PATOR-744201 format. One record per atom (N, C-alpha, C): residue number from 1; residue in one letter; atom name; x negated, y negated, z. Coordinates in steps of 0.1 Angstrom, whole numbers, m for minus. Layout:
N
NODE; num; residuo; atomo; x; y; z
NODE; NUM; A; CA; X; Y; Z
...
END
This chain:
202
NODE; num; residuo; atomo; x; y; z
NODE; 1; X; N; m877; 144; m816
NODE; 1; X; CA; m865; 149; m809
NODE; 1; X; C; m863; 144; m796
NODE; 2; X; N; m874; 144; m788
NODE; 2; X; CA; m873; 139; m774
NODE; 2; X; C; m868; 125; m773
NODE; 3; X; N; m873; 116; m781
NODE; 3; X; CA; m870; 102; m781
NODE; 3; X; C; m855; 100; m785
NODE; 4; X; N; m851; 108; m795
NODE; 4; X; CA; m838; 107; m800
NODE; 4; X; C; m828; 111; m789
NODE; 5; X; N; m831; 122; m782
NODE; 5; X; CA; m822; 126; m771
NODE; 5; X; C; m821; 116; m760
NODE; 6; X; N; m832; 109; m758
NODE; 6; X; CA; m833; 99; m747
NODE; 6; X; C; m824; 87; m751
NODE; 7; X; N; m824; 84; m764
NODE; 7; X; CA; m816; 73; m768
NODE; 7; X; C; m801; 76; m767
NODE; 8; X; N; m798; 89; m771
NODE; 8; X; CA; m784; 93; m771
NODE; 8; X; C; m779; 93; m756
NODE; 9; X; N; m788; 98; m747
NODE; 9; X; CA; m784; 99; m733
NODE; 9; X; C; m782; 85; m728
NODE; 10; X; N; m791; 76; m731
NODE; 10; X; CA; m789; 62; m726
NODE; 10; X; C; m777; 55; m731
NODE; 11; X; N; m774; 58; m744
NODE; 11; X; CA; m763; 52; m751
NODE; 11; X; C; m750; 58; m744
NODE; 12; X; N; m750; 71; m742
NODE; 12; X; CA; m738; 77; m736
NODE; 12; X; C; m735; 72; m722
NODE; 13; X; N; m746; 70; m714
NODE; 13; X; CA; m745; 65; m700
NODE; 13; X; C; m739; 51; m700
NODE; 14; X; N; m744; 43; m710
NODE; 14; X; CA; m739; 29; m711
NODE; 14; X; C; m724; 29; m714
NODE; 15; X; N; m720; 38; m724
NODE; 15; X; CA; m706; 38; m727
NODE; 15; X; C; m697; 43; m715
NODE; 16; X; N; m702; 53; m708
NODE; 16; X; CA; m694; 57; m696
NODE; 16; X; C; m693; 46; m685
NODE; 17; X; N; m704; 39; m684
NODE; 17; X; CA; m704; 28; m674
NODE; 17; X; C; m694; 17; m678
NODE; 18; X; N; m694; 14; m691
NODE; 18; X; CA; m685; 4; m696
NODE; 18; X; C; m671; 8; m695
NODE; 19; X; N; m669; 21; m698
NODE; 19; X; CA; m655; 27; m697
NODE; 19; X; C; m650; 26; m682
NODE; 20; X; N; m659; 30; m673
NODE; 20; X; CA; m655; 29; m658
NODE; 20; X; C; m652; 15; m654
NODE; 21; X; N; m660; 5; m659
NODE; 21; X; CA; m657; m9; m655
NODE; 21; X; C; m644; m13; m661
NODE; 22; X; N; m641; m9; m673
NODE; 22; X; CA; m628; m14; m680
NODE; 22; X; C; m616; m8; m672
NODE; 23; X; N; m618; 6; m668
NODE; 23; X; CA; m607; 12; m661
NODE; 23; X; C; m605; 6; m647
NODE; 24; X; N; m616; 2; m641
NODE; 24; X; CA; m615; m4; m628
NODE; 24; X; C; m609; m17; m628
NODE; 25; X; N; m612; m25; m639
NODE; 25; X; CA; m606; m38; m640
NODE; 25; X; C; m591; m37; m643
NODE; 26; X; N; m588; m26; m651
NODE; 26; X; CA; m574; m24; m654
NODE; 26; X; C; m565; m20; m642
NODE; 27; X; N; m571; m12; m634
NODE; 27; X; CA; m564; m8; m622
NODE; 27; X; C; m563; m19; m612
NODE; 28; X; N; m573; m27; m611
NODE; 28; X; CA; m573; m39; m602
NODE; 28; X; C; m562; m49; m607
NODE; 29; X; N; m562; m51; m620
NODE; 29; X; CA; m552; m60; m625
NODE; 29; X; C; m538; m55; m623
NODE; 30; X; N; m536; m42; m623
NODE; 30; X; CA; m522; m37; m621
NODE; 30; X; C; m518; m38; m606
NODE; 31; X; N; m528; m37; m597
NODE; 31; X; CA; m524; m37; m583
NODE; 31; X; C; m519; m50; m578
NODE; 32; X; N; m526; m61; m582
NODE; 32; X; CA; m522; m74; m577
NODE; 32; X; C; m508; m78; m581
NODE; 33; X; N; m504; m76; m594
NODE; 33; X; CA; m490; m80; m597
NODE; 33; X; C; m480; m71; m590
NODE; 34; X; N; m484; m58; m588
NODE; 34; X; CA; m474; m50; m581
NODE; 34; X; C; m472; m55; m567
NODE; 35; X; N; m483; m59; m560
NODE; 35; X; CA; m481; m64; m546
NODE; 35; X; C; m473; m77; m547
NODE; 36; X; N; m476; m85; m556
NODE; 36; X; CA; m468; m98; m557
NODE; 36; X; C; m454; m95; m560
NODE; 37; X; N; m451; m85; m569
NODE; 37; X; CA; m437; m82; m572
NODE; 37; X; C; m430; m76; m560
NODE; 38; X; N; m437; m68; m551
NODE; 38; X; CA; m431; m62; m540
NODE; 38; X; C; m428; m72; m529
NODE; 39; X; N; m436; m83; m528
NODE; 39; X; CA; m434; m93; m517
NODE; 39; X; C; m423; m102; m520
NODE; 40; X; N; m421; m105; m533
NODE; 40; X; CA; m411; m115; m536
NODE; 40; X; C; m397; m111; m533
NODE; 41; X; N; m392; m98; m535
NODE; 41; X; CA; m379; m94; m531
NODE; 41; X; C; m376; m95; m516
NODE; 42; X; N; m387; m91; m508
NODE; 42; X; CA; m386; m92; m494
NODE; 42; X; C; m383; m106; m489
NODE; 43; X; N; m390; m116; m495
NODE; 43; X; CA; m388; m130; m491
NODE; 43; X; C; m374; m134; m495
NODE; 44; X; N; m369; m130; m506
NODE; 44; X; CA; m356; m134; m511
NODE; 44; X; C; m345; m128; m501
NODE; 45; X; N; m347; m115; m498
NODE; 45; X; CA; m337; m108; m489
NODE; 45; X; C; m337; m115; m475
NODE; 46; X; N; m349; m118; m470
NODE; 46; X; CA; m350; m124; m457
NODE; 46; X; C; m343; m138; m457
NODE; 47; X; N; m345; m146; m467
NODE; 47; X; CA; m339; m159; m468
NODE; 47; X; C; m324; m157; m469
NODE; 48; X; N; m319; m147; m477
NODE; 48; X; CA; m305; m145; m478
NODE; 48; X; C; m298; m141; m465
NODE; 49; X; N; m305; m132; m458
NODE; 49; X; CA; m299; m127; m445
NODE; 49; X; C; m298; m138; m435
NODE; 50; X; N; m309; m147; m435
NODE; 50; X; CA; m309; m158; m425
NODE; 50; X; C; m298; m168; m428
NODE; 51; X; N; m296; m171; m440
NODE; 51; X; CA; m285; m180; m444
NODE; 51; X; C; m271; m174; m440
NODE; 52; X; N; m269; m161; m442
NODE; 52; X; CA; m256; m155; m439
NODE; 52; X; C; m254; m155; m424
NODE; 53; X; N; m265; m152; m416
NODE; 53; X; CA; m264; m151; m401
NODE; 53; X; C; m261; m165; m396
NODE; 54; X; N; m267; m175; m400
NODE; 54; X; CA; m265; m189; m396
NODE; 54; X; C; m250; m193; m398
NODE; 55; X; N; m245; m190; m410
NODE; 55; X; CA; m231; m193; m413
NODE; 55; X; C; m222; m186; m404
NODE; 56; X; N; m225; m173; m401
NODE; 56; X; CA; m216; m165; m392
NODE; 56; X; C; m216; m171; m378
NODE; 57; X; N; m228; m174; m373
NODE; 57; X; CA; m230; m179; m360
NODE; 57; X; C; m222; m193; m358
NODE; 58; X; N; m224; m201; m368
NODE; 58; X; CA; m217; m214; m368
NODE; 58; X; C; m202; m212; m368
NODE; 59; X; N; m197; m203; m375
NODE; 59; X; CA; m182; m200; m376
NODE; 59; X; C; m178; m195; m362
NODE; 60; X; N; m186; m186; m356
NODE; 60; X; CA; m182; m180; m343
NODE; 60; X; C; m182; m191; m332
NODE; 61; X; N; m192; m200; m333
NODE; 61; X; CA; m193; m211; m323
NODE; 61; X; C; m181; m220; m325
NODE; 62; X; N; m177; m223; m337
NODE; 62; X; CA; m165; m231; m339
NODE; 62; X; C; m153; m225; m333
NODE; 63; X; N; m151; m212; m335
NODE; 63; X; CA; m139; m205; m330
NODE; 63; X; C; m140; m205; m315
NODE; 64; X; N; m151; m203; m309
NODE; 64; X; CA; m153; m203; m294
NODE; 64; X; C; m150; m216; m288
NODE; 65; X; N; m154; m227; m295
NODE; 65; X; CA; m151; m240; m290
NODE; 65; X; C; m136; m243; m290
NODE; 66; X; N; m130; m239; m301
NODE; 66; X; CA; m116; m241; m302
NODE; 66; X; C; m108; m233; m292
NODE; 67; X; N; m112; m220; m289
NODE; 67; X; CA; m106; m212; m278
NODE; 67; X; C; m108; m219; m265
NODE; 68; X; N; m120; m224; m263
NODE; 68; X; CA; m123; m230; m250
NODE; 68; X; C; m114; m243; m248
NODE; 69; X; N; m113; m251; m258
NODE; 69; X; CA; m104; m262; m257
NODE; 69; X; C; m89; m258; m253
NODE; 70; X; N; m85; m247; m260
NODE; 70; X; CA; m71; m243; m257
NODE; 70; X; C; m70; m238; m243
NODE; 71; X; N; m80; m230; m238
NODE; 71; X; CA; m80; m225; m224
NODE; 71; X; C; m80; m237; m214
NODE; 72; X; N; m88; m247; m217
NODE; 72; X; CA; m89; m258; m208
NODE; 72; X; C; m76; m266; m207
NODE; 73; X; N; m70; m268; m219
NODE; 73; X; CA; m57; m274; m220
NODE; 73; X; C; m46; m266; m212
NODE; 74; X; N; m47; m253; m214
NODE; 74; X; CA; m37; m245; m207
NODE; 74; X; C; m39; m245; m192
NODE; 75; X; N; m52; m246; m188
NODE; 75; X; CA; m55; m247; m173
NODE; 75; X; C; m49; m260; m167
NODE; 76; X; N; m51; m271; m175
NODE; 76; X; CA; m46; m284; m170
NODE; 76; X; C; m31; m283; m169
NODE; 77; X; N; m24; m277; m178
NODE; 77; X; CA; m10; m276; m178
NODE; 77; X; C; m5; m268; m165
NODE; 78; X; N; m13; m257; m163
NODE; 78; X; CA; m9; m248; m152
NODE; 78; X; C; m11; m255; m139
NODE; 79; X; N; m22; m263; m138
NODE; 79; X; CA; m25; m271; m126
NODE; 79; X; C; m14; m281; m123
NODE; 80; X; N; m10; m288; m134
NODE; 80; X; CA; 1; m298; m133
NODE; 80; X; C; 14; m291; m128
NODE; 81; X; N; 17; m279; m134
NODE; 81; X; CA; 29; m272; m131
NODE; 81; X; C; 29; m268; m116
NODE; 82; X; N; 17; m263; m112
NODE; 82; X; CA; 16; m259; m98
NODE; 82; X; C; 18; m270; m88
NODE; 83; X; N; 12; m282; m91
NODE; 83; X; CA; 13; m294; m83
NODE; 83; X; C; 28; m298; m82
NODE; 84; X; N; 35; m297; m93
NODE; 84; X; CA; 49; m301; m93
NODE; 84; X; C; 57; m291; m85
NODE; 85; X; N; 54; m278; m87
NODE; 85; X; CA; 61; m268; m79
NODE; 85; X; C; 59; m269; m64
NODE; 86; X; N; 46; m272; m60
NODE; 86; X; CA; 43; m274; m46
NODE; 86; X; C; 50; m286; m40
NODE; 87; X; N; 51; m297; m48
NODE; 87; X; CA; 58; m309; m43
NODE; 87; X; C; 73; m306; m42
NODE; 88; X; N; 78; m299; m52
NODE; 88; X; CA; 92; m296; m52
NODE; 88; X; C; 96; m287; m41
NODE; 89; X; N; 88; m277; m38
NODE; 89; X; CA; 90; m267; m27
NODE; 89; X; C; 90; m275; m14
NODE; 90; X; N; 80; m284; m12
NODE; 90; X; CA; 79; m291; 1
NODE; 90; X; C; 92; m300; 3
NODE; 91; X; N; 96; m306; m8
NODE; 91; X; CA; 108; m314; m7
NODE; 91; X; C; 121; m306; m4
NODE; 92; X; N; 121; m294; m10
NODE; 92; X; CA; 133; m285; m7
NODE; 92; X; C; 133; m280; 7
NODE; 93; X; N; 121; m277; 13
NODE; 93; X; CA; 120; m273; 27
NODE; 93; X; C; 125; m284; 36
NODE; 94; X; N; 121; m296; 33
NODE; 94; X; CA; 126; m308; 41
NODE; 94; X; C; 141; m309; 40
NODE; 95; X; N; 146; m307; 28
NODE; 95; X; CA; 161; m308; 26
NODE; 95; X; C; 168; m297; 34
NODE; 96; X; N; 162; m284; 33
NODE; 96; X; CA; 168; m273; 40
NODE; 96; X; C; 168; m276; 55
NODE; 97; X; N; 157; m281; 60
NODE; 97; X; CA; 156; m283; 75
NODE; 97; X; C; 166; m294; 79
NODE; 98; X; N; 167; m305; 71
NODE; 98; X; CA; 176; m316; 74
NODE; 98; X; C; 190; m311; 74
NODE; 99; X; N; 194; m302; 64
NODE; 99; X; CA; 207; m297; 62
NODE; 99; X; C; 210; m288; 74
NODE; 100; X; N; 200; m280; 78
NODE; 100; X; CA; 203; m271; 90
NODE; 100; X; C; 205; m278; 102
NODE; 101; X; N; 198; m289; 105
NODE; 101; X; CA; 200; m297; 117
NODE; 101; X; C; 214; m304; 116
NODE; 102; X; N; 218; m309; 104
NODE; 102; X; CA; 231; m315; 102
NODE; 102; X; C; 242; m305; 105
NODE; 103; X; N; 240; m293; 101
NODE; 103; X; CA; 251; m283; 103
NODE; 103; X; C; 252; m280; 118
NODE; 104; X; N; 240; m278; 125
NODE; 104; X; CA; 241; m275; 139
NODE; 104; X; C; 247; m287; 147
NODE; 105; X; N; 243; m299; 144
NODE; 105; X; CA; 248; m311; 151
NODE; 105; X; C; 263; m312; 149
NODE; 106; X; N; 268; m309; 136
NODE; 106; X; CA; 282; m311; 133
NODE; 106; X; C; 290; m301; 142
NODE; 107; X; N; 284; m289; 145
NODE; 107; X; CA; 291; m279; 153
NODE; 107; X; C; 290; m283; 168
NODE; 108; X; N; 280; m290; 172
NODE; 108; X; CA; 278; m294; 186
NODE; 108; X; C; 287; m307; 189
NODE; 109; X; N; 290; m315; 179
NODE; 109; X; CA; 298; m327; 182
NODE; 109; X; C; 311; m325; 189
NODE; 110; X; N; 319; m314; 186
NODE; 110; X; CA; 331; m312; 193
NODE; 110; X; C; 328; m309; 208
NODE; 111; X; N; 317; m302; 211
NODE; 111; X; CA; 313; m299; 224
NODE; 111; X; C; 310; m312; 232
NODE; 112; X; N; 303; m321; 225
NODE; 112; X; CA; 300; m334; 231
NODE; 112; X; C; 313; m342; 233
NODE; 113; X; N; 322; m341; 224
NODE; 113; X; CA; 335; m348; 225
NODE; 113; X; C; 343; m343; 238
NODE; 114; X; N; 343; m330; 240
NODE; 114; X; CA; 350; m324; 252
NODE; 114; X; C; 342; m328; 265
NODE; 115; X; N; 329; m329; 264
NODE; 115; X; CA; 321; m333; 275
NODE; 115; X; C; 325; m347; 279
NODE; 116; X; N; 326; m356; 270
NODE; 116; X; CA; 330; m370; 273
NODE; 116; X; C; 344; m371; 278
NODE; 117; X; N; 353; m362; 273
NODE; 117; X; CA; 367; m362; 278
NODE; 117; X; C; 367; m358; 293
NODE; 118; X; N; 359; m347; 296
NODE; 118; X; CA; 358; m342; 309
NODE; 118; X; C; 353; m353; 319
NODE; 119; X; N; 343; m361; 314
NODE; 119; X; CA; 337; m371; 323
NODE; 119; X; C; 348; m382; 326
NODE; 120; X; N; 356; m385; 315
NODE; 120; X; CA; 366; m396; 317
NODE; 120; X; C; 379; m392; 324
NODE; 121; X; N; 380; m379; 324
NODE; 121; X; CA; 393; m373; 330
NODE; 121; X; C; 394; m376; 345
NODE; 122; X; N; 407; m378; 349
NODE; 122; X; CA; 409; m380; 364
NODE; 122; X; C; 418; m369; 368
NODE; 123; X; N; 414; m363; 379
NODE; 123; X; CA; 422; m351; 383
NODE; 123; X; C; 415; m344; 395
NODE; 124; X; N; 420; m333; 398
NODE; 124; X; CA; 414; m325; 409
NODE; 124; X; C; 401; m319; 405
NODE; 125; X; N; 393; m314; 415
NODE; 125; X; CA; 381; m307; 413
NODE; 125; X; C; 383; m295; 405
NODE; 126; X; N; 394; m288; 407
NODE; 126; X; CA; 397; m276; 400
NODE; 126; X; C; 398; m279; 385
NODE; 127; X; N; 405; m289; 382
NODE; 127; X; CA; 407; m293; 368
NODE; 127; X; C; 394; m297; 361
NODE; 128; X; N; 386; m304; 369
NODE; 128; X; CA; 373; m308; 363
NODE; 128; X; C; 364; m295; 361
NODE; 129; X; N; 364; m286; 370
NODE; 129; X; CA; 356; m274; 369
NODE; 129; X; C; 361; m266; 357
NODE; 130; X; N; 375; m265; 355
NODE; 130; X; CA; 380; m258; 343
NODE; 130; X; C; 376; m265; 330
NODE; 131; X; N; 375; m278; 330
NODE; 131; X; CA; 371; m285; 318
NODE; 131; X; C; 356; m282; 315
NODE; 132; X; N; 348; m281; 326
NODE; 132; X; CA; 334; m278; 324
NODE; 132; X; C; 332; m264; 318
NODE; 133; X; N; 340; m255; 324
NODE; 133; X; CA; 339; m241; 319
NODE; 133; X; C; 343; m240; 304
NODE; 134; X; N; 353; m248; 300
NODE; 134; X; CA; 357; m248; 286
NODE; 134; X; C; 346; m253; 277
NODE; 135; X; N; 340; m264; 281
NODE; 135; X; CA; 329; m269; 274
NODE; 135; X; C; 317; m259; 273
NODE; 136; X; N; 314; m253; 284
NODE; 136; X; CA; 303; m243; 284
NODE; 136; X; C; 306; m231; 274
NODE; 137; X; N; 318; m226; 274
NODE; 137; X; CA; 322; m215; 265
NODE; 137; X; C; 321; m220; 251
NODE; 138; X; N; 325; m232; 248
NODE; 138; X; CA; 325; m237; 235
NODE; 138; X; C; 310; m239; 230
NODE; 139; X; N; 302; m243; 239
NODE; 139; X; CA; 287; m245; 236
NODE; 139; X; C; 281; m231; 233
NODE; 140; X; N; 284; m221; 241
NODE; 140; X; CA; 279; m208; 238
NODE; 140; X; C; 284; m202; 225
NODE; 141; X; N; 296; m205; 222
NODE; 141; X; CA; 302; m201; 209
NODE; 141; X; C; 294; m207; 197
NODE; 142; X; N; 290; m220; 198
NODE; 142; X; CA; 283; m226; 188
NODE; 142; X; C; 269; m219; 186
NODE; 143; X; N; 263; m216; 197
NODE; 143; X; CA; 250; m210; 197
NODE; 143; X; C; 251; m196; 191
NODE; 144; X; N; 261; m188; 194
NODE; 144; X; CA; 263; m175; 189
NODE; 144; X; C; 265; m175; 173
NODE; 145; X; N; 272; m185; 169
NODE; 145; X; CA; 274; m187; 154
NODE; 145; X; C; 260; m189; 147
NODE; 146; X; N; 251; m195; 154
NODE; 146; X; CA; 238; m198; 148
NODE; 146; X; C; 228; m186; 150
NODE; 147; X; N; 233; m175; 156
NODE; 147; X; CA; 225; m164; 158
NODE; 147; X; C; 217; m164; 171
NODE; 148; X; N; 220; m173; 180
NODE; 148; X; CA; 213; m174; 193
NODE; 148; X; C; 219; m165; 203
NODE; 149; X; N; 211; m157; 210
NODE; 149; X; CA; 216; m147; 220
NODE; 149; X; C; 209; m149; 233
NODE; 150; X; N; 216; m146; 244
NODE; 150; X; CA; 210; m146; 257
NODE; 150; X; C; 202; m133; 259
NODE; 151; X; N; 190; m135; 265
NODE; 151; X; CA; 181; m124; 267
NODE; 151; X; C; 185; m117; 280
NODE; 152; X; N; 188; m104; 279
NODE; 152; X; CA; 192; m96; 291
NODE; 152; X; C; 180; m94; 300
NODE; 153; X; N; 182; m96; 313
NODE; 153; X; CA; 170; m96; 322
NODE; 153; X; C; 173; m87; 334
NODE; 154; X; N; 183; m90; 343
NODE; 154; X; CA; 185; m83; 355
NODE; 154; X; C; 188; m68; 353
NODE; 155; X; N; 181; m60; 361
NODE; 155; X; CA; 183; m45; 360
NODE; 155; X; C; 175; m39; 349
NODE; 156; X; N; 169; m47; 340
NODE; 156; X; CA; 161; m41; 329
NODE; 156; X; C; 146; m41; 333
NODE; 157; X; N; 138; m32; 326
NODE; 157; X; CA; 124; m32; 329
NODE; 157; X; C; 117; m45; 324
NODE; 158; X; N; 108; m49; 331
NODE; 158; X; CA; 101; m62; 328
NODE; 158; X; C; 94; m60; 314
NODE; 159; X; N; 97; m70; 305
NODE; 159; X; CA; 91; m70; 292
NODE; 159; X; C; 84; m83; 290
NODE; 160; X; N; 71; m84; 289
NODE; 160; X; CA; 64; m96; 288
NODE; 160; X; C; 67; m104; 275
NODE; 161; X; N; 73; m97; 265
NODE; 161; X; CA; 77; m105; 253
NODE; 161; X; C; 89; m113; 255
NODE; 162; X; N; 98; m109; 265
NODE; 162; X; CA; 111; m116; 267
NODE; 162; X; C; 112; m122; 281
NODE; 163; X; N; 104; m118; 290
NODE; 163; X; CA; 105; m122; 304
NODE; 163; X; C; 92; m129; 309
NODE; 164; X; N; 94; m139; 317
NODE; 164; X; CA; 83; m146; 323
NODE; 164; X; C; 84; m144; 339
NODE; 165; X; N; 75; m135; 344
NODE; 165; X; CA; 76; m132; 358
NODE; 165; X; C; 69; m143; 367
NODE; 166; X; N; 76; m149; 376
NODE; 166; X; CA; 70; m159; 385
NODE; 166; X; C; 68; m154; 399
NODE; 167; X; N; 73; m142; 402
NODE; 167; X; CA; 72; m137; 415
NODE; 167; X; C; 74; m122; 416
NODE; 168; X; N; 67; m115; 425
NODE; 168; X; CA; 70; m100; 427
NODE; 168; X; C; 75; m99; 441
NODE; 169; X; N; 86; m91; 443
NODE; 169; X; CA; 92; m89; 456
NODE; 169; X; C; 93; m75; 460
NODE; 170; X; N; 94; m73; 473
NODE; 170; X; CA; 96; m59; 478
NODE; 170; X; C; 111; m56; 478
NODE; 171; X; N; 115; m45; 472
NODE; 171; X; CA; 129; m41; 472
NODE; 171; X; C; 130; m26; 469
NODE; 172; X; N; 142; m21; 469
NODE; 172; X; CA; 145; m7; 466
NODE; 172; X; C; 145; m4; 451
NODE; 173; X; N; 144; m13; 443
NODE; 173; X; CA; 145; m11; 428
NODE; 173; X; C; 132; m5; 424
NODE; 174; X; N; 132; 3; 413
NODE; 174; X; CA; 119; 9; 407
NODE; 174; X; C; 109; m3; 404
NODE; 175; X; N; 97; 1; 405
NODE; 175; X; CA; 86; m9; 402
NODE; 175; X; C; 87; m14; 388
NODE; 176; X; N; 84; m27; 387
NODE; 176; X; CA; 84; m34; 374
NODE; 176; X; C; 98; m36; 369
NODE; 177; X; N; 108; m36; 377
NODE; 177; X; CA; 122; m39; 373
NODE; 177; X; C; 125; m53; 376
NODE; 178; X; N; 132; m60; 367
NODE; 178; X; CA; 137; m74; 370
NODE; 178; X; C; 148; m73; 380
NODE; 179; X; N; 146; m80; 391
NODE; 179; X; CA; 156; m80; 402
NODE; 179; X; C; 164; m93; 403
NODE; 180; X; N; 159; m103; 397
NODE; 180; X; CA; 166; m116; 398
NODE; 180; X; C; 162; m125; 386
NODE; 181; X; N; 172; m132; 381
NODE; 181; X; CA; 169; m141; 370
NODE; 181; X; C; 170; m156; 375
NODE; 182; X; N; 159; m163; 374
NODE; 182; X; CA; 159; m177; 379
NODE; 182; X; C; 163; m187; 368
NODE; 183; X; N; 161; m183; 355
NODE; 183; X; CA; 165; m192; 344
NODE; 183; X; C; 167; m183; 332
NODE; 184; X; N; 178; m185; 325
NODE; 184; X; CA; 182; m177; 314
NODE; 184; X; C; 172; m179; 302
NODE; 185; X; N; 170; m168; 295
NODE; 185; X; CA; 162; m169; 283
NODE; 185; X; C; 170; m167; 270
NODE; 186; X; N; 166; m172; 259
NODE; 186; X; CA; 174; m172; 247
NODE; 186; X; C; 164; m167; 235
NODE; 187; X; N; 170; m161; 225
NODE; 187; X; CA; 163; m157; 214
NODE; 187; X; C; 172; m158; 201
NODE; 188; X; N; 165; m161; 190
NODE; 188; X; CA; 172; m162; 177
NODE; 188; X; C; 168; m149; 169
NODE; 189; X; N; 177; m140; 168
NODE; 189; X; CA; 174; m127; 163
NODE; 189; X; C; 162; m121; 171
NODE; 190; X; N; 151; m118; 165
NODE; 190; X; CA; 140; m113; 173
NODE; 190; X; C; 129; m123; 178
NODE; 191; X; N; 132; m135; 174
NODE; 191; X; CA; 123; m146; 178
NODE; 191; X; C; 127; m152; 192
NODE; 192; X; N; 118; m152; 201
NODE; 192; X; CA; 121; m158; 214
NODE; 192; X; C; 120; m173; 214
NODE; 193; X; N; 131; m179; 218
NODE; 193; X; CA; 132; m194; 219
NODE; 193; X; C; 126; m198; 232
NODE; 194; X; N; 131; m191; 243
NODE; 194; X; CA; 126; m193; 257
NODE; 194; X; C; 127; m180; 264
NODE; 195; X; N; 116; m175; 270
NODE; 195; X; CA; 117; m163; 278
NODE; 195; X; C; 125; m165; 291
NODE; 196; X; N; 131; m155; 297
NODE; 196; X; CA; 138; m155; 309
NODE; 196; X; C; 128; m156; 321
NODE; 197; X; N; 130; m165; 330
NODE; 197; X; CA; 122; m167; 342
NODE; 197; X; C; 127; m158; 353
NODE; 198; X; N; 120; m148; 357
NODE; 198; X; CA; 125; m137; 366
NODE; 198; X; C; 116; m134; 378
NODE; 199; X; N; 122; m126; 387
NODE; 199; X; CA; 115; m120; 398
NODE; 199; X; C; 114; m105; 395
NODE; 200; X; N; 103; m99; 398
NODE; 200; X; CA; 101; m85; 395
NODE; 200; X; C; 98; m77; 407
NODE; 201; X; N; 103; m64; 408
NODE; 201; X; CA; 101; m55; 419
NODE; 201; X; C; 86; m50; 419
NODE; 202; X; N; 80; m49; 431
NODE; 202; X; CA; 67; m44; 432
NODE; 202; X; C; 67; m29; 431
END
């Protein structure tokens, strides 16, 4: 009986060992294909995503290049338009200035004509003085039409914007009052053409 039990026990142990080995090989055989099967879809997905991204980027780059070309072309057109506008404006300013001078001279020519007649005229000193007065009034009239005005000086308070003081004098007038005008000043609206040359009270 003892030997028989020993044989059975050994036989049972051998069967259990073989069974464990078979199960182990089965599990190992199942693990490797599973890992392989899990890796293959990831690679396919990665390749697919990469291809899609590249195509999108290429399309975006193409659109950006096209937009850049359009913007550069538009910029060149704007620069050309601005250069033309600047040249046209400069020419118009020259034309306006030339026309303004022509208009002023055309109004001054009658004054010049009367001055020549006064020079050529023969007569008394009174007649000559009257002719000069007429020319003077005519000249002032032309200046007034152009907006030129005489700057008021005598009796007014000294204003450095409109008066040029060349001397201070002792007098009964309030201090800083213009007491004498040595040379008339003129202005065009609020722009001083020439300040009045004056004497000022101390």
